[in-house]
C-alpha positions as a Python dict, from the first residue, in 0.01 Angstrom:
ca = {
    (1, 'X'): (0, 0, 0),
    (2, 'X'): (151, 360, 51),
    (3, 'X'): (166, 478, 455),
    (4, 'X'): (120, 769, 499),
    (5, 'X'): (504, 872, 566),
    (6, 'X'): (558, 752, 181),
    (7, 'X'): (279, 1023, 72),
    (8, 'X'): (421, 1288, 203),
    (9, 'X'): (750, 1219, 80),
    (10, 'X'): (670, 1165, -288),
    (11, 'X'): (465, 1460, -225),
    (12, 'X'): (759, 1706, -125),
    (13, 'X'): (982, 1549, -334),
    (14, 'X'): (767, 1613, -650),
    (15, 'X'): (755, 1994, -523),
    (16, 'X'): (1138, 1983, -494),
    (17, 'X'): (1138, 1875, -868),
    (18, 'X'): (923, 2111, -956),
    (19, 'X'): (1039, 2434, -789),
    (20, 'X'): (1363, 2524, -1071),
    (21, 'X'): (1154, 2406, -1337),
    (22, 'X'): (891, 2653, -1237),
    (23, 'X'): (1177, 2983, -1170),
    (24, 'X'): (1352, 2897, -1496),
    (25, 'X'): (1011, 2876, -1704),
    (26, 'X'): (869, 3217, -1526),
    (27, 'X'): (1177, 3452, -1564),
    (28, 'X'): (1146, 3344, -1967),
    (29, 'X'): (800, 3410, -1983),
    (30, 'X'): (840, 3768, -1894),
    (31, 'X'): (1159, 3729, -2192),
    (32, 'X'): (916, 3578, -2430),
    (33, 'X'): (592, 3817, -2342),
    (34, 'X'): (846, 4123, -2463),
    (35, 'X'): (917, 3923, -2786),
    (36, 'X'): (1239, 3862, -2738),
    (37, 'X'): (1322, 3427, -2769),
    (38, 'X'): (1581, 3335, -2556),
    (39, 'X'): (1729, 2988, -2579),
    (40, 'X'): (1992, 3032, -2356),
    (41, 'X'): (1792, 2928, -2036),
    (42, 'X'): (2002, 2575, -2002),
    (43, 'X'): (2334, 2781, -1958),
    (44, 'X'): (2236, 3018, -1719),
    (45, 'X'): (2083, 2790, -1527),
    (46, 'X'): (2432, 2565, -1525),
    (47, 'X'): (2605, 2928, -1451),
    (48, 'X'): (2371, 2992, -1178),
    (49, 'X'): (2473, 2656, -996),
    (50, 'X'): (2810, 2650, -1029),
    (51, 'X'): (2821, 3044, -890),
    (52, 'X'): (2566, 2974, -648),
    (53, 'X'): (2715, 2667, -512),
    (54, 'X'): (3060, 2818, -462),
    (55, 'X'): (2904, 3131, -331),
    (56, 'X'): (2750, 2926, -73),
    (57, 'X'): (3037, 2703, 5),
    (58, 'X'): (3257, 3013, 83),
    (59, 'X'): (3019, 3271, 248),
    (60, 'X'): (2702, 3042, 295),
    (61, 'X'): (2382, 2948, 95),
    (62, 'X'): (2227, 3231, 141),
    (63, 'X'): (2515, 3424, -45),
    (64, 'X'): (2471, 3171, -306),
    (65, 'X'): (2142, 3230, -343),
    (66, 'X'): (2240, 3600, -472),
    (67, 'X'): (2563, 3483, -658),
    (68, 'X'): (2339, 3280, -847),
    (69, 'X'): (2094, 3510, -948),
    (70, 'X'): (2363, 3777, -1057),
    (71, 'X'): (2551, 3500, -1224),
    (72, 'X'): (2226, 3432, -1434),
    (73, 'X'): (2171, 3786, -1505),
    (74, 'X'): (2531, 3846, -1639),
    (75, 'X'): (2574, 3631, -1902),
    (76, 'X'): (2182, 3696, -1983),
    (77, 'X'): (2327, 4056, -2087),
    (78, 'X'): (2564, 3919, -2325),
    (79, 'X'): (2317, 3748, -2497),
    (80, 'X'): (2120, 4088, -2445),
    (81, 'X'): (2407, 4270, -2582),
    (82, 'X'): (2429, 4053, -2897),
    (83, 'X'): (2095, 4021, -2997),
    (84, 'X'): (1968, 4363, -2856),
    (85, 'X'): (2248, 4625, -2950),
    (86, 'X'): (2417, 4389, -3210),
    (87, 'X'): (2075, 4251, -3331),
    (88, 'X'): (2260, 3902, -3379),
    (89, 'X'): (1965, 3581, -3443),
    (90, 'X'): (1860, 3512, -3129),
    (91, 'X'): (1811, 3147, -3197),
    (92, 'X'): (2188, 3116, -3281),
    (93, 'X'): (2328, 3325, -3006),
    (94, 'X'): (2057, 3138, -2787),
    (95, 'X'): (2201, 2826, -2879),
    (96, 'X'): (2589, 2918, -2824),
    (97, 'X'): (2457, 3061, -2477),
    (98, 'X'): (2412, 2724, -2372),
    (99, 'X'): (2708, 2608, -2479),
    (100, 'X'): (2909, 2893, -2293),
    (101, 'X'): (2734, 2817, -2010),
    (102, 'X'): (2763, 2491, -1967),
    (103, 'X'): (3149, 2500, -2108),
    (104, 'X'): (3184, 2785, -1883),
    (105, 'X'): (3022, 2605, -1565),
    (106, 'X'): (3223, 2310, -1609),
    (107, 'X'): (3544, 2499, -1593),
    (108, 'X'): (3407, 2724, -1310),
    (109, 'X'): (3308, 2381, -1123),
    (110, 'X'): (3658, 2144, -1189),
    (111, 'X'): (3785, 2213, -876),
    (112, 'X'): (3417, 2176, -643),
    (113, 'X'): (3397, 1843, -802),
    (114, 'X'): (3315, 1563, -491),
    (115, 'X'): (3322, 1865, -243),
    (116, 'X'): (3007, 1802, 12),
    (117, 'X'): (2747, 2131, -40),
    (118, 'X'): (2631, 2441, 205),
    (119, 'X'): (2281, 2282, 188),
    (120, 'X'): (1936, 2562, 173),
    (121, 'X'): (1771, 2430, 561),
    (122, 'X'): (1390, 2376, 491),
    (123, 'X'): (1170, 2638, 735),
    (124, 'X'): (1017, 2486, 1066),
    (125, 'X'): (726, 2646, 1217),
    (126, 'X'): (708, 2475, 1576),
    (127, 'X'): (355, 2414, 1585),
    (128, 'X'): (288, 2449, 1234),
    (129, 'X'): (483, 2222, 1085),
    (130, 'X'): (400, 1955, 1313),
    (131, 'X'): (68, 1969, 1188),
    (132, 'X'): (-3, 1578, 1040),
    (133, 'X'): (10, 1574, 584),
    (134, 'X'): (8, 1906, 596),
    (135, 'X'): (262, 2078, 805),
    (136, 'X'): (583, 1934, 639),
    (137, 'X'): (418, 2009, 246),
    (138, 'X'): (290, 2381, 347),
    (139, 'X'): (498, 2528, 631),
    (140, 'X'): (842, 2309, 578),
    (141, 'X'): (944, 2385, 246),
    (142, 'X'): (1256, 2589, 161),
    (143, 'X'): (1265, 2906, 111),
    (144, 'X'): (1262, 2935, -273),
    (145, 'X'): (959, 2728, -307),
    (146, 'X'): (782, 3014, -206),
    (147, 'X'): (959, 3265, -379),
    (148, 'X'): (899, 3024, -700),
    (149, 'X'): (525, 3066, -635),
    (150, 'X'): (558, 3429, -488),
    (151, 'X'): (743, 3499, -834),
    (152, 'X'): (400, 3330, -998),
    (153, 'X'): (168, 3552, -870),
    (154, 'X'): (406, 3831, -885),
    (155, 'X'): (507, 3824, -1253),
    (156, 'X'): (74, 3746, -1321),
    (157, 'X'): (-30, 4064, -1134),
    (158, 'X'): (228, 4232, -1311),
    (159, 'X'): (195, 4120, -1696),
    (160, 'X'): (-171, 4152, -1658),
    (161, 'X'): (-293, 4400, -1398),
    (162, 'X'): (-20, 4702, -1404),
    (163, 'X'): (103, 4923, -1704),
    (164, 'X'): (447, 4785, -1703),
    (165, 'X'): (306, 4439, -1790),
    (166, 'X'): (106, 4605, -2090),
    (167, 'X'): (413, 4784, -2198),
    (168, 'X'): (568, 4450, -2189),
    (169, 'X'): (320, 4266, -2383),
    (170, 'X'): (275, 4583, -2570),
    (171, 'X'): (639, 4533, -2660),
    (172, 'X'): (629, 4161, -2772),
    (173, 'X'): (328, 4254, -2958),
    (174, 'X'): (387, 4526, -3226),
    (175, 'X'): (746, 4675, -3117),
    (176, 'X'): (766, 4898, -3408),
    (177, 'X'): (354, 5052, -3248),
    (178, 'X'): (542, 5038, -2930),
    (179, 'X'): (789, 5231, -3012),
    (180, 'X'): (603, 5528, -3255),
    (181, 'X'): (386, 5515, -2884),
    (182, 'X'): (711, 5609, -2725),
    (183, 'X'): (782, 5299, -2551),
    (184, 'X'): (1123, 5233, -2527),
    (185, 'X'): (1153, 4877, -2688),
    (186, 'X'): (1521, 4806, -2651),
    (187, 'X'): (1565, 4941, -2225),
    (188, 'X'): (1222, 4741, -2171),
    (189, 'X'): (1388, 4405, -2397),
    (190, 'X'): (1696, 4479, -2193),
    (191, 'X'): (1517, 4464, -1853),
    (192, 'X'): (1311, 4148, -1923),
    (193, 'X'): (1562, 3948, -2080),
    (194, 'X'): (1798, 4040, -1740),
    (195, 'X'): (1473, 3943, -1524),
    (196, 'X'): (1497, 3588, -1709),
    (197, 'X'): (1852, 3537, -1673),
    (198, 'X'): (1827, 3581, -1326),
    (199, 'X'): (1540, 3345, -1249),
    (200, 'X'): (1746, 3103, -1479),
    (201, 'X'): (2041, 3139, -1254),
    (202, 'X'): (1820, 3140, -951),
    (203, 'X'): (1652, 2804, -1093),
    (204, 'X'): (2056, 2655, -1138),
    (205, 'X'): (2125, 2777, -789),
    (206, 'X'): (1834, 2572, -630),
    (207, 'X'): (1980, 2231, -790),
    (208, 'X'): (2310, 2291, -635),
    (209, 'X'): (2146, 2468, -261),
    (210, 'X'): (1902, 2270, -218),
    (211, 'X'): (1804, 2009, -484),
    (212, 'X'): (2133, 1825, -438),
    (213, 'X'): (2380, 2044, -214),
    (214, 'X'): (2695, 1931, -412),
    (215, 'X'): (2820, 2006, -796),
    (216, 'X'): (2844, 1785, -1038),
    (217, 'X'): (2882, 1886, -1416),
    (218, 'X'): (2604, 1908, -1624),
    (219, 'X'): (2327, 1837, -1343),
    (220, 'X'): (2073, 2095, -1528),
    (221, 'X'): (2016, 1764, -1717),
    (222, 'X'): (1833, 1952, -1982),
    (223, 'X'): (1599, 2097, -1756),
    (224, 'X'): (1635, 2464, -1933),
    (225, 'X'): (1534, 2317, -2221),
    (226, 'X'): (1196, 2151, -1986),
    (227, 'X'): (1157, 2486, -1870),
    (228, 'X'): (1148, 2630, -2247),
    (229, 'X'): (914, 2358, -2321),
    (230, 'X'): (691, 2483, -2024),
    (231, 'X'): (621, 2860, -2194),
    (232, 'X'): (460, 2694, -2440),
    (233, 'X'): (249, 2496, -2264),
    (234, 'X'): (162, 2714, -2035),
    (235, 'X'): (72, 2953, -2363),
    (236, 'X'): (271, 3218, -2182),
    (237, 'X'): (50, 3227, -1878),
    (238, 'X'): (182, 3205, -1553),
    (239, 'X'): (-82, 2997, -1388),
    (240, 'X'): (-115, 2751, -1684),
    (241, 'X'): (348, 2722, -1629),
    (242, 'X'): (248, 2688, -1272),
    (243, 'X'): (1, 2373, -1344),
    (244, 'X'): (289, 2253, -1606),
    (245, 'X'): (597, 2291, -1342),
    (246, 'X'): (440, 2054, -1088),
    (247, 'X'): (291, 1818, -1362),
    (248, 'X'): (641, 1730, -1518),
    (249, 'X'): (822, 1763, -1150),
    (250, 'X'): (514, 1490, -1098),
    (251, 'X'): (625, 1244, -1425),
    (252, 'X'): (1025, 1283, -1304),
    (253, 'X'): (944, 1174, -989),
    (254, 'X'): (712, 857, -1093),
    (255, 'X'): (1016, 799, -1315),
    (256, 'X'): (1258, 733, -1001),
    (257, 'X'): (966, 562, -796),
    (258, 'X'): (868, 311, -1057),
    (259, 'X'): (1242, 278, -1073),
    (260, 'X'): (1239, 171, -731),
    (261, 'X'): (951, -80, -769),
    (262, 'X'): (1199, -342, -986),
    (263, 'X'): (903, -368, -1249),
    (264, 'X'): (1129, -452, -1518),
    (265, 'X'): (1102, -128, -1710),
    (266, 'X'): (1427, -9, -1869),
    (267, 'X'): (1574, 271, -1600),
    (268, 'X'): (1726, 472, -1953),
    (269, 'X'): (1331, 450, -2104),
    (270, 'X'): (1195, 590, -1708),
    (271, 'X'): (1469, 859, -1700),
    (272, 'X'): (1355, 989, -2044),
    (273, 'X'): (988, 994, -1944),
    (274, 'X'): (981, 1345, -1898),
    (275, 'X'): (1134, 1443, -2255),
    (276, 'X'): (930, 1237, -2422),
    (277, 'X'): (593, 1374, -2228),
    (278, 'X'): (760, 1697, -2347),
    (279, 'X'): (738, 1637, -2709),
    (280, 'X'): (395, 1513, -2719),
    (281, 'X'): (250, 1765, -2530),
    (282, 'X'): (469, 2014, -2781),
    (283, 'X'): (300, 1803, -3043),
    (284, 'X'): (-51, 1822, -2905),
    (285, 'X'): (-28, 2196, -2838),
    (286, 'X'): (116, 2248, -3197),
    (287, 'X'): (-176, 2099, -3305),
    (288, 'X'): (-436, 2362, -3146),
    (289, 'X'): (-360, 2646, -3343),
    (290, 'X'): (-647, 2840, -3217),
    (291, 'X'): (-480, 2795, -2878),
    (292, 'X'): (-103, 2909, -2972),
    (293, 'X'): (-205, 3197, -3174),
    (294, 'X'): (-427, 3331, -2883),
    (295, 'X'): (-116, 3448, -2628),
    (296, 'X'): (216, 3378, -2861),
    (297, 'X'): (337, 3736, -2871),
    (298, 'X'): (370, 3826, -3191),
    (299, 'X'): (657, 3954, -3241),
    (300, 'X'): (858, 3703, -3075),
    (301, 'X'): (1181, 3611, -3225),
    (302, 'X'): (1230, 3918, -3452),
    (303, 'X'): (1465, 4125, -3435),
    (304, 'X'): (1370, 4527, -3410),
    (305, 'X'): (1609, 4784, -3491),
    (306, 'X'): (1442, 5180, -3415),
    (307, 'X'): (1401, 5440, -3684),
    (308, 'X'): (1663, 5679, -3670),
}
């Protein structure tokens, strides 16, 4: 029978596992809502992780957070220049960006391997954090957990309650019509890609500053691809992406928990469990055409060249 301490520990671990997925997926959701498909999330996360770790080592974890964001934005702007200005293929460029990010992060982080990192401390509110059960879960998280939740609310509000969100969705659904109405399609997409890059970099920084405060090459471990799948899983709606991120976080921790029980299930199968579930979820969703058509940006992945 699971005791109180074990249950709280599992819930805290699920939140920690879900946070980088939510951060990266929320940024990619905005990018795709504008009609751009950026498959370089994994690479941006890796660069954000190593730059955040290095900056935190030198100047502290909060400087590391900003360094991770800036690293992700820088890499995303390279993608934006190639795909939006030079009109290169978005799929091929995104895959190249992932390879570049993984290789670059390994090169930058070569000197950081084995060094202890600067851990992002959890918030402690006297009286509230000490509340049994609820206190550590609600009032005892690190700041980026709350940032991820606020980011979800912010993205949902902006996309569906403001003119800026209407413009983003219009650009993603019909860039030619948006251009004819006078909306700056390319600058809007540049801004969305930069936002998505910053979120991906922050997600990577969370891995090296809070999840496991150290640098290990390829520490993103495919989380960028899961974040991409979460956007489809959530049918491009922030609240569904939030649910999906915590669901996949729970599946990840479930695999680790089962390993500790010694049930004889191969560890390789349990490690692959989140990716197997990702594939199954995408297969189920792709079979529901009404669901996918409802929110999929009509111009997703399509290049735009303004009339001259």
